[in-house]
All heavy atoms as TSV, in Angstrom:
chain	resi	resn	atom	element	x	y	z
A	1	MET	N	N	121.694	47.146	204.839
A	1	MET	CA	C	120.787	47.044	203.772
A	1	MET	C	C	120.711	48.382	202.873
A	1	MET	O	O	120.659	48.309	201.696
A	1	MET	CB	C	119.440	46.753	204.336
A	1	MET	CG	C	118.355	46.620	203.298
A	1	MET	SD	S	118.634	45.010	202.412
A	1	MET	CE	C	116.952	44.463	202.264
A	2	GLU	N	N	120.884	49.466	203.635
A	2	GLU	CA	C	120.776	50.669	202.922
A	2	GLU	C	C	122.084	50.934	202.034
A	2	GLU	O	O	122.027	51.471	200.917
A	2	GLU	CB	C	120.579	51.878	203.876
A	2	GLU	CG	C	120.532	53.229	203.233
A	2	GLU	CD	C	120.303	54.352	204.257
A	2	GLU	OE1	O	120.162	54.063	205.439
A	2	GLU	OE2	O	120.259	55.466	203.811
A	3	THR	N	N	123.220	50.477	202.601
A	3	THR	CA	C	124.429	50.636	201.851
A	3	THR	C	C	124.414	49.785	200.560
A	3	THR	O	O	124.922	50.210	199.564
A	3	THR	CB	C	125.642	50.201	202.758
A	3	THR	OG1	O	125.542	50.940	203.944
A	3	THR	CG2	C	127.000	50.495	202.071
A	4	SER	N	N	123.863	48.629	200.591
A	4	SER	CA	C	123.735	47.773	199.498
A	4	SER	C	C	122.909	48.471	198.379
A	4	SER	O	O	123.234	48.347	197.168
A	4	SER	CB	C	123.152	46.430	199.846
A	4	SER	OG	O	123.081	45.624	198.693
A	5	ALA	N	N	121.800	49.075	198.750
A	5	ALA	CA	C	120.884	49.719	197.786
A	5	ALA	C	C	121.674	50.921	197.228
A	5	ALA	O	O	121.581	51.133	195.971
A	5	ALA	CB	C	119.645	50.158	198.450
A	6	LEU	N	N	122.419	51.684	197.984
A	6	LEU	CA	C	123.202	52.779	197.456
A	6	LEU	C	C	124.250	52.330	196.515
A	6	LEU	O	O	124.451	53.038	195.510
A	6	LEU	CB	C	123.679	53.647	198.594
A	6	LEU	CG	C	122.688	54.426	199.442
A	6	LEU	CD1	C	123.319	55.208	200.606
A	6	LEU	CD2	C	121.855	55.413	198.506
A	7	THR	N	N	124.865	51.265	196.832
A	7	THR	CA	C	125.948	50.726	196.033
A	7	THR	C	C	125.364	50.362	194.630
A	7	THR	O	O	125.978	50.529	193.648
A	7	THR	CB	C	126.640	49.567	196.710
A	7	THR	OG1	O	127.153	49.938	197.972
A	7	THR	CG2	C	127.768	48.980	195.880
A	8	ARG	N	N	124.199	49.669	194.702
A	8	ARG	CA	C	123.589	49.241	193.444
A	8	ARG	C	C	123.192	50.362	192.622
A	8	ARG	O	O	123.229	50.373	191.348
A	8	ARG	CB	C	122.443	48.321	193.708
A	8	ARG	CG	C	122.767	46.935	194.271
A	8	ARG	CD	C	121.526	46.215	194.696
A	8	ARG	NE	N	121.948	44.869	195.247
A	8	ARG	CZ	C	121.632	43.766	194.650
A	8	ARG	NH1	N	120.954	43.694	193.631
A	8	ARG	NH2	N	122.071	42.630	195.337
A	9	LEU	N	N	122.672	51.388	193.279
A	9	LEU	CA	C	122.285	52.609	192.565
A	9	LEU	C	C	123.470	53.370	191.895
A	9	LEU	O	O	123.402	53.799	190.719
A	9	LEU	CB	C	121.537	53.632	193.444
A	9	LEU	CG	C	120.932	54.829	192.868
A	9	LEU	CD1	C	119.909	54.431	191.824
A	9	LEU	CD2	C	120.386	55.704	193.880
A	10	LEU	N	N	124.572	53.354	192.628
A	10	LEU	CA	C	125.803	53.935	192.073
A	10	LEU	C	C	126.313	53.149	190.889
A	10	LEU	O	O	126.735	53.733	189.885
A	10	LEU	CB	C	126.842	54.058	193.126
A	10	LEU	CG	C	128.218	54.594	192.734
A	10	LEU	CD1	C	128.048	56.081	192.329
A	10	LEU	CD2	C	129.239	54.557	193.812
A	11	CYS	N	N	126.309	51.849	190.966
A	11	CYS	CA	C	126.688	50.988	189.901
A	11	CYS	C	C	125.848	51.173	188.627
A	11	CYS	O	O	126.319	51.268	187.510
A	11	CYS	CB	C	126.693	49.507	190.311
A	11	CYS	SG	S	127.941	49.061	191.550
A	12	LEU	N	N	124.545	51.313	188.850
A	12	LEU	CA	C	123.617	51.514	187.807
A	12	LEU	C	C	123.844	52.886	187.129
A	12	LEU	O	O	123.821	53.028	185.932
A	12	LEU	CB	C	122.182	51.473	188.264
A	12	LEU	CG	C	121.073	51.540	187.262
A	12	LEU	CD1	C	121.209	50.390	186.248
A	12	LEU	CD2	C	119.680	51.650	187.939
A	13	ALA	N	N	124.124	53.904	187.920
A	13	ALA	CA	C	124.386	55.242	187.400
A	13	ALA	C	C	125.666	55.226	186.591
A	13	ALA	O	O	125.739	55.857	185.419
A	13	ALA	CB	C	124.465	56.281	188.559
A	14	ILE	N	N	126.736	54.541	186.974
A	14	ILE	CA	C	127.998	54.481	186.328
A	14	ILE	C	C	127.692	53.781	184.994
A	14	ILE	O	O	128.220	54.260	183.956
A	14	ILE	CB	C	129.046	53.730	187.128
A	14	ILE	CG1	C	129.473	54.657	188.225
A	14	ILE	CG2	C	130.250	53.381	186.303
A	14	ILE	CD1	C	130.359	53.900	189.373
A	15	ALA	N	N	127.040	52.684	184.974
A	15	ALA	CA	C	126.793	51.958	183.707
A	15	ALA	C	C	125.965	52.801	182.733
A	15	ALA	O	O	126.209	52.757	181.540
A	15	ALA	CB	C	126.045	50.633	183.974
A	16	THR	N	N	125.001	53.511	183.277
A	16	THR	CA	C	124.078	54.337	182.387
A	16	THR	C	C	124.880	55.441	181.788
A	16	THR	O	O	124.721	55.793	180.548
A	16	THR	CB	C	122.864	54.871	183.228
A	16	THR	OG1	O	122.260	53.771	183.743
A	16	THR	CG2	C	121.993	55.718	182.355
A	17	LEU	N	N	125.726	56.126	182.596
A	17	LEU	CA	C	126.473	57.183	182.075
A	17	LEU	C	C	127.589	56.800	181.084
A	17	LEU	O	O	127.751	57.445	180.061
A	17	LEU	CB	C	127.144	57.987	183.208
A	17	LEU	CG	C	126.255	58.828	184.136
A	17	LEU	CD1	C	126.935	59.432	185.368
A	17	LEU	CD2	C	125.595	59.905	183.345
A	18	SER	N	N	128.183	55.646	181.368
A	18	SER	CA	C	129.254	55.179	180.430
A	18	SER	C	C	128.539	54.750	179.117
A	18	SER	O	O	129.097	54.919	178.024
A	18	SER	CB	C	130.065	54.085	180.966
A	18	SER	OG	O	129.259	52.999	181.315
A	19	GLY	N	N	127.395	54.047	179.218
A	19	GLY	CA	C	126.661	53.683	177.994
A	19	GLY	C	C	126.170	54.917	177.269
A	19	GLY	O	O	126.207	54.885	175.939
A	20	GLY	N	N	125.678	55.941	177.877
A	20	GLY	CA	C	125.347	57.122	177.168
A	20	GLY	C	C	126.533	57.849	176.471
A	20	GLY	O	O	126.300	58.368	175.352
A	21	LEU	N	N	127.690	57.828	177.117
A	21	LEU	CA	C	128.838	58.365	176.497
A	21	LEU	C	C	129.206	57.613	175.206
A	21	LEU	O	O	129.471	58.216	174.171
A	21	LEU	CB	C	129.974	58.434	177.437
A	21	LEU	CG	C	131.318	59.006	176.886
A	21	LEU	CD1	C	131.100	60.473	176.524
A	21	LEU	CD2	C	132.412	58.867	177.936
A	22	ALA	N	N	129.203	56.323	175.292
A	22	ALA	CA	C	129.592	55.457	174.225
A	22	ALA	C	C	128.552	55.668	173.016
A	22	ALA	O	O	128.956	55.718	171.871
A	22	ALA	CB	C	129.593	54.003	174.628
A	23	ALA	N	N	127.204	55.778	173.340
A	23	ALA	CA	C	126.189	55.919	172.299
A	23	ALA	C	C	126.340	57.280	171.599
A	23	ALA	O	O	126.171	57.401	170.434
A	23	ALA	CB	C	124.847	55.829	173.036
A	24	THR	N	N	126.624	58.278	172.419
A	24	THR	CA	C	126.763	59.693	171.854
A	24	THR	C	C	128.005	59.685	170.850
A	24	THR	O	O	127.909	60.234	169.752
A	24	THR	CB	C	127.010	60.681	172.965
A	24	THR	OG1	O	125.906	60.639	173.857
A	24	THR	CG2	C	127.180	62.087	172.422
A	25	ILE	N	N	129.064	59.134	171.304
A	25	ILE	CA	C	130.232	59.162	170.408
A	25	ILE	C	C	130.104	58.284	169.165
A	25	ILE	O	O	130.394	58.785	168.053
A	25	ILE	CB	C	131.453	58.569	171.256
A	25	ILE	CG1	C	131.859	59.627	172.296
A	25	ILE	CG2	C	132.696	58.355	170.360
A	25	ILE	CD1	C	132.922	59.080	173.216
A	26	THR	N	N	129.505	57.162	169.239
A	26	THR	CA	C	129.293	56.325	168.038
A	26	THR	C	C	128.207	56.963	167.171
A	26	THR	O	O	128.313	56.944	165.975
A	26	THR	CB	C	128.875	54.904	168.397
A	26	THR	OG1	O	127.788	54.928	169.246
A	26	THR	CG2	C	130.041	54.162	169.017
A	27	GLY	N	N	127.193	57.538	167.763
A	27	GLY	CA	C	126.227	58.267	166.943
A	27	GLY	C	C	126.769	59.424	166.193
A	27	GLY	O	O	126.399	59.697	165.098
A	28	TRP	N	N	127.660	60.221	166.831
A	28	TRP	CA	C	128.300	61.377	166.182
A	28	TRP	C	C	129.174	60.892	165.061
A	28	TRP	O	O	129.165	61.466	164.001
A	28	TRP	CB	C	129.099	62.183	167.150
A	28	TRP	CG	C	128.300	63.093	168.010
A	28	TRP	CD1	C	126.996	63.517	167.775
A	28	TRP	CD2	C	128.735	63.854	169.174
A	28	TRP	NE1	N	126.652	64.405	168.799
A	28	TRP	CE2	C	127.627	64.571	169.564
A	28	TRP	CE3	C	129.945	63.841	169.837
A	28	TRP	CZ2	C	127.742	65.440	170.783
A	28	TRP	CZ3	C	130.028	64.660	170.938
A	28	TRP	CH2	C	129.000	65.416	171.382
A	29	ILE	N	N	129.957	59.737	165.331
A	29	ILE	CA	C	130.845	59.290	164.208
A	29	ILE	C	C	130.050	58.874	163.013
A	29	ILE	O	O	130.331	59.165	161.967
A	29	ILE	CB	C	131.700	58.156	164.813
A	29	ILE	CG1	C	132.659	58.719	165.771
A	29	ILE	CG2	C	132.403	57.386	163.698
A	29	ILE	CD1	C	133.504	57.660	166.590
A	30	VAL	N	N	128.967	58.078	163.237
A	30	VAL	CA	C	128.138	57.676	162.138
A	30	VAL	C	C	127.432	58.806	161.424
A	30	VAL	O	O	127.424	58.870	160.192
A	30	VAL	CB	C	127.091	56.595	162.604
A	30	VAL	CG1	C	126.043	56.251	161.504
A	30	VAL	CG2	C	127.735	55.366	163.054
A	31	TRP	N	N	126.996	59.788	162.216
A	31	TRP	CA	C	126.337	60.948	161.552
A	31	TRP	C	C	127.313	61.707	160.753
A	31	TRP	O	O	126.995	62.278	159.683
A	31	TRP	CB	C	125.716	61.819	162.662
A	31	TRP	CG	C	125.114	63.064	162.145
A	31	TRP	CD1	C	125.611	64.286	162.222
A	31	TRP	CD2	C	123.864	63.127	161.358
A	31	TRP	NE1	N	124.703	65.182	161.580
A	31	TRP	CE2	C	123.660	64.552	161.055
A	31	TRP	CE3	C	122.955	62.228	160.915
A	31	TRP	CZ2	C	122.668	64.978	160.295
A	31	TRP	CZ3	C	121.894	62.740	160.134
A	31	TRP	CH2	C	121.710	64.088	159.908
A	32	ALA	N	N	128.530	61.863	161.253
A	32	ALA	CA	C	129.549	62.692	160.583
A	32	ALA	C	C	129.990	62.019	159.281
A	32	ALA	O	O	130.425	62.720	158.324
A	32	ALA	CB	C	130.751	62.884	161.492
A	33	THR	N	N	130.009	60.711	159.211
A	33	THR	CA	C	130.524	60.032	158.062
A	33	THR	C	C	129.457	59.750	157.012
A	33	THR	O	O	129.739	59.774	155.840
A	33	THR	CB	C	131.209	58.676	158.426
A	33	THR	OG1	O	130.276	57.884	159.193
A	33	THR	CG2	C	132.424	58.883	159.230
A	34	GLU	N	N	128.288	59.447	157.530
A	34	GLU	CA	C	127.183	59.056	156.538
A	34	GLU	C	C	125.953	59.900	156.404
A	34	GLU	O	O	125.168	59.757	155.493
A	34	GLU	CB	C	126.747	57.521	156.856
A	34	GLU	CG	C	127.922	56.587	156.837
A	34	GLU	CD	C	127.462	55.168	156.631
A	34	GLU	OE1	O	126.310	54.964	156.368
A	34	GLU	OE2	O	128.335	54.258	156.764
A	35	ARG	N	N	125.743	60.796	157.409
A	35	ARG	CA	C	124.611	61.650	157.436
A	35	ARG	C	C	123.281	60.925	157.335
A	35	ARG	O	O	122.403	61.288	156.558
A	35	ARG	CB	C	124.640	62.713	156.319
A	35	ARG	CG	C	125.804	63.693	156.456
A	35	ARG	CD	C	125.495	64.650	157.520
A	35	ARG	NE	N	126.617	65.614	157.568
A	35	ARG	CZ	C	126.821	66.476	158.456
A	35	ARG	NH1	N	125.870	66.574	159.390
A	35	ARG	NH2	N	127.815	67.327	158.476
A	36	ASN	N	N	123.162	59.787	158.000
A	36	ASN	CA	C	121.937	58.980	158.043
A	36	ASN	C	C	121.485	58.940	159.482
A	36	ASN	O	O	122.044	58.301	160.255
A	36	ASN	CB	C	122.250	57.559	157.483
A	36	ASN	CG	C	120.983	56.778	157.290
A	36	ASN	OD1	O	119.880	57.132	157.733
A	36	ASN	ND2	N	121.112	55.678	156.637
A	37	LEU	N	N	120.357	59.592	159.771
A	37	LEU	CA	C	119.861	59.677	161.102
A	37	LEU	C	C	119.411	58.334	161.661
A	37	LEU	O	O	119.704	58.047	162.805
A	37	LEU	CB	C	118.679	60.677	161.202
A	37	LEU	CG	C	118.051	60.928	162.562
A	37	LEU	CD1	C	119.188	61.502	163.500
A	37	LEU	CD2	C	116.874	61.927	162.498
A	38	GLY	N	N	118.716	57.582	160.866
A	38	GLY	CA	C	118.312	56.259	161.341
A	38	GLY	C	C	119.398	55.363	161.691
A	38	GLY	O	O	119.452	54.615	162.720
A	39	GLU	N	N	120.411	55.288	160.883
A	39	GLU	CA	C	121.608	54.468	161.130
A	39	GLU	C	C	122.350	54.990	162.353
A	39	GLU	O	O	122.816	54.199	163.172
A	39	GLU	CB	C	122.528	54.416	159.954
A	39	GLU	CG	C	123.574	53.450	159.947
A	39	GLU	CD	C	124.367	53.285	158.719
A	39	GLU	OE1	O	123.845	53.663	157.663
A	39	GLU	OE2	O	125.495	52.804	158.810
A	40	ALA	N	N	122.419	56.308	162.547
A	40	ALA	CA	C	123.143	56.895	163.745
A	40	ALA	C	C	122.387	56.556	165.006
A	40	ALA	O	O	123.052	56.177	165.920
A	40	ALA	CB	C	123.229	58.400	163.525
A	41	LEU	N	N	121.027	56.600	164.937
A	41	LEU	CA	C	120.288	56.229	166.152
A	41	LEU	C	C	120.390	54.771	166.453
A	41	LEU	O	O	120.512	54.349	167.632
A	41	LEU	CB	C	118.840	56.637	165.984
A	41	LEU	CG	C	118.450	58.111	166.018
A	41	LEU	CD1	C	117.061	58.339	165.631
A	41	LEU	CD2	C	118.836	58.696	167.381
A	42	LEU	N	N	120.307	53.873	165.434
A	42	LEU	CA	C	120.452	52.484	165.674
A	42	LEU	C	C	121.844	52.107	166.170
A	42	LEU	O	O	121.905	51.296	167.090
A	42	LEU	CB	C	120.190	51.725	164.353
A	42	LEU	CG	C	120.155	50.236	164.436
A	42	LEU	CD1	C	119.041	49.718	165.324
A	42	LEU	CD2	C	119.999	49.641	163.018
A	43	THR	N	N	122.891	52.659	165.651
A	43	THR	CA	C	124.195	52.416	166.084
A	43	THR	C	C	124.452	52.878	167.517
A	43	THR	O	O	125.021	52.133	168.269
A	43	THR	CB	C	125.240	53.101	165.102
A	43	THR	OG1	O	124.999	52.646	163.802
A	43	THR	CG2	C	126.637	52.701	165.507
A	44	GLY	N	N	123.893	54.093	167.794
A	44	GLY	CA	C	124.011	54.626	169.106
A	44	GLY	C	C	123.298	53.748	170.131
A	44	GLY	O	O	123.773	53.494	171.260
A	45	GLY	N	N	122.061	53.215	169.792
A	45	GLY	CA	C	121.335	52.384	170.787
A	45	GLY	C	C	122.015	51.104	170.955
A	45	GLY	O	O	122.067	50.602	172.112
A	46	CYS	N	N	122.538	50.458	169.915
A	46	CYS	CA	C	123.275	49.177	170.097
A	46	CYS	C	C	124.557	49.406	170.858
A	46	CYS	O	O	124.914	48.584	171.748
A	46	CYS	CB	C	123.641	48.684	168.730
A	46	CYS	SG	S	122.215	48.070	167.796
A	47	SER	N	N	125.292	50.488	170.725
A	47	SER	CA	C	126.417	50.867	171.456
A	47	SER	C	C	126.111	51.057	172.953
A	47	SER	O	O	126.811	50.563	173.906
A	47	SER	CB	C	127.143	52.118	170.858
A	47	SER	OG	O	128.175	52.483	171.687
A	48	PHE	N	N	124.954	51.776	173.247
A	48	PHE	CA	C	124.549	51.910	174.614
A	48	PHE	C	C	124.327	50.598	175.221
A	48	PHE	O	O	124.730	50.364	176.389
A	48	PHE	CB	C	123.264	52.818	174.652
A	48	PHE	CG	C	122.688	52.926	176.068
A	48	PHE	CD1	C	123.240	53.838	176.902
A	48	PHE	CD2	C	121.675	52.110	176.499
A	48	PHE	CE1	C	122.749	53.947	178.219
A	48	PHE	CE2	C	121.143	52.177	177.742
A	48	PHE	CZ	C	121.728	53.110	178.624
A	49	GLY	N	N	123.537	49.748	174.601
A	49	GLY	CA	C	123.229	48.405	175.181
A	49	GLY	C	C	124.448	47.587	175.465
A	49	GLY	O	O	124.607	46.978	176.529
A	50	CYS	N	N	125.363	47.557	174.496
A	50	CYS	CA	C	126.505	46.696	174.722
A	50	CYS	C	C	127.459	47.292	175.792
A	50	CYS	O	O	127.899	46.530	176.647
A	50	CYS	CB	C	127.345	46.646	173.384
A	50	CYS	SG	S	126.465	45.706	172.064
A	51	CYS	N	N	127.642	48.549	175.844
A	51	CYS	CA	C	128.493	49.127	176.875
A	51	CYS	C	C	127.879	48.986	178.223
A	51	CYS	O	O	128.579	48.786	179.233
A	51	CYS	CB	C	128.732	50.609	176.541
A	51	CYS	SG	S	129.869	51.389	177.654
A	52	PHE	N	N	126.555	49.168	178.362
A	52	PHE	CA	C	125.805	49.083	179.600
A	52	PHE	C	C	126.014	47.676	180.140
A	52	PHE	O	O	126.349	47.490	181.329
A	52	PHE	CB	C	124.315	49.358	179.357
A	52	PHE	CG	C	123.456	49.339	180.576
A	52	PHE	CD1	C	123.449	50.556	181.417
A	52	PHE	CD2	C	122.721	48.269	180.911
A	52	PHE	CE1	C	122.706	50.524	182.562
A	52	PHE	CE2	C	121.924	48.294	182.104
A	52	PHE	CZ	C	121.931	49.411	182.878
A	53	LEU	N	N	125.875	46.598	179.353
A	53	LEU	CA	C	126.022	45.209	179.768
A	53	LEU	C	C	127.464	44.878	180.167
A	53	LEU	O	O	127.704	44.251	181.136
A	53	LEU	CB	C	125.529	44.256	178.697
A	53	LEU	CG	C	124.015	44.249	178.491
A	53	LEU	CD1	C	123.677	43.290	177.271
A	53	LEU	CD2	C	123.304	43.802	179.705
A	54	VAL	N	N	128.383	45.382	179.378
A	54	VAL	CA	C	129.792	45.110	179.692
A	54	VAL	C	C	130.232	45.763	181.010
A	54	VAL	O	O	130.841	45.168	181.860
A	54	VAL	CB	C	130.637	45.592	178.515
A	54	VAL	CG1	C	132.132	45.649	178.939
A	54	VAL	CG2	C	130.580	44.710	177.361
A	55	VAL	N	N	129.792	47.005	181.204
A	55	VAL	CA	C	130.141	47.668	182.471
A	55	VAL	C	C	129.458	46.977	183.716
A	55	VAL	O	O	130.160	46.865	184.768
A	55	VAL	CB	C	129.741	49.230	182.428
A	55	VAL	CG1	C	129.910	49.837	183.763
A	55	VAL	CG2	C	130.672	49.896	181.394
A	56	LEU	N	N	128.207	46.704	183.598
A	56	LEU	CA	C	127.520	45.966	184.674
A	56	LEU	C	C	128.221	44.635	184.933
A	56	LEU	O	O	128.349	44.263	186.133
A	56	LEU	CB	C	126.026	45.860	184.423
A	56	LEU	CG	C	125.213	47.049	184.668
A	56	LEU	CD1	C	123.728	46.701	184.361
A	56	LEU	CD2	C	125.365	47.547	186.076
A	57	THR	N	N	128.561	43.895	183.933
A	57	THR	CA	C	129.204	42.636	184.144
A	57	THR	C	C	130.588	42.839	184.788
A	57	THR	O	O	130.918	41.988	185.730
A	57	THR	CB	C	129.349	41.916	182.783
A	57	THR	OG1	O	128.111	41.738	182.178
A	57	THR	CG2	C	130.027	40.567	182.922
A	58	ALA	N	N	131.297	43.788	184.349
A	58	ALA	CA	C	132.619	44.074	184.943
A	58	ALA	C	C	132.485	44.493	186.402
A	58	ALA	O	O	133.306	44.037	187.266
A	58	ALA	CB	C	133.326	45.153	184.192
A	59	ILE	N	N	131.505	45.336	186.700
A	59	ILE	CA	C	131.314	45.757	188.138
A	59	ILE	C	C	130.884	44.540	189.013
A	59	ILE	O	O	131.409	44.403	190.124
A	59	ILE	CB	C	130.274	46.826	188.195
A	59	ILE	CG1	C	130.806	48.180	187.670
A	59	ILE	CG2	C	129.757	47.047	189.640
A	59	ILE	CD1	C	129.775	49.213	187.540
A	60	ARG	N	N	130.039	43.749	188.443
A	60	ARG	CA	C	129.622	42.491	189.234
A	60	ARG	C	C	130.802	41.516	189.428
A	60	ARG	O	O	130.944	40.895	190.467
A	60	ARG	CB	C	128.507	41.792	188.521
A	60	ARG	CG	C	127.880	40.691	189.335
A	60	ARG	CD	C	126.696	40.132	188.635
A	60	ARG	NE	N	126.228	38.978	189.545
A	60	ARG	CZ	C	125.058	39.006	190.221
A	60	ARG	NH1	N	124.362	40.109	190.155
A	60	ARG	NH2	N	124.669	37.958	190.868
A	61	PHE	N	N	131.655	41.357	188.381
A	61	PHE	CA	C	132.838	40.545	188.513
A	61	PHE	C	C	133.782	41.027	189.553
A	61	PHE	O	O	134.259	40.340	190.417
A	61	PHE	CB	C	133.488	40.408	187.169
A	61	PHE	CG	C	134.803	39.547	187.222
A	61	PHE	CD1	C	134.752	38.235	187.357
A	61	PHE	CD2	C	136.085	40.118	187.159
A	61	PHE	CE1	C	135.864	37.477	187.430
A	61	PHE	CE2	C	137.165	39.473	187.237
A	61	PHE	CZ	C	137.120	38.063	187.388
A	62	VAL	N	N	134.036	42.340	189.530
A	62	VAL	CA	C	135.018	42.941	190.519
A	62	VAL	C	C	134.483	42.968	191.937
A	62	VAL	O	O	135.142	42.663	192.912
A	62	VAL	CB	C	135.402	44.379	190.097
A	62	VAL	CG1	C	136.189	45.117	191.074
A	62	VAL	CG2	C	136.159	44.383	188.720
A	63	ALA	N	N	133.174	43.245	192.051
A	63	ALA	CA	C	132.531	43.425	193.370
A	63	ALA	C	C	132.129	42.076	194.016
A	63	ALA	O	O	131.893	41.970	195.159
A	63	ALA	CB	C	131.372	44.381	193.361
A	64	GLY	N	N	132.074	41.080	193.195
A	64	GLY	CA	C	131.623	39.721	193.671
A	64	GLY	C	C	130.101	39.666	193.732
A	64	GLY	O	O	129.390	40.385	192.944
A	65	ARG	N	N	129.536	38.863	194.477
A	65	ARG	CA	C	128.070	38.666	194.522
A	65	ARG	C	C	127.347	39.744	195.290
A	65	ARG	O	O	126.064	39.769	195.315
A	65	ARG	CB	C	127.729	37.206	195.126
A	65	ARG	CG	C	128.424	36.115	194.404
A	65	ARG	CD	C	127.868	35.787	193.075
A	65	ARG	NE	N	126.473	35.158	193.207
A	65	ARG	CZ	C	125.751	34.876	192.217
A	65	ARG	NH1	N	126.200	35.186	191.027
A	65	ARG	NH2	N	124.637	34.308	192.393
A	66	ASP	N	N	128.061	40.606	196.007
A	66	ASP	CA	C	127.454	41.700	196.785
A	66	ASP	C	C	126.785	42.791	195.998
A	66	ASP	O	O	125.742	43.245	196.356
A	66	ASP	CB	C	128.479	42.200	197.809
A	66	ASP	CG	C	128.982	41.168	198.721
A	66	ASP	OD1	O	128.197	40.173	198.950
A	66	ASP	OD2	O	130.085	41.416	199.205
A	67	ALA	N	N	127.458	43.102	194.903
A	67	ALA	CA	C	126.874	44.309	194.096
A	67	ALA	C	C	125.894	43.863	193.059
A	67	ALA	O	O	125.700	42.752	192.716
A	67	ALA	CB	C	127.995	45.026	193.488
């Protein structure tokens, strides 16, 4: 039981960090090209959400029903 909780926590940390990296990169790109803070934040937030969901889905697919 404890191993399953630690595995889920590790998967959540990986998804959060990869989403944060994607959000930071896309936010910087939008800020560098257009200098619009609102658009950079919105783009970064959408990028975080999409990357987070894709990584969690990929982890669940690879790990099966256990993770």
